[in-house]
N, C-alpha and C positions, 0 to 999 in steps of 0.2 A: 119968189114964192110961186109964180106961175110955172116956172120951169120944174120946180120940185113937184108941183101938183101934177104936171103932165107926165113926169117921169114915174110918179107913183101910179098913175092910171096905166101907163104902159107895163109897169112891173106887175100890177094886179091883173091885167087882162091877158098878158102873154101865156101864163100857164093855163088859163081857162080856154084860150084859143087852141093850144096844143092838145088839150084834153078832148075838145070837141072834134078837132081834125082827126085825132086817133080813133075816136069812137066811129066817126063816119067811115074811116078806112077799114075798121073791123066789120062794120055792117055790110060794106060793099063785098068785102072778102067772103063773108058767110053767104051773101046772096049769090056770088058766083059759084060757091062750092055746091049750093042747092040747085044750080042751074036756072036761077032766076035772071031773066034779061031786063035790064032797066032801059 
């Protein structure tokens, strides 16, 4: 049961993490295009 629950959390969080990373990447790309230095 614990393994299944752990796998469930990984399967549930993985897409969310990928979306967050892609969003950050887009924001950084737009910032560079606008000449904003972080």
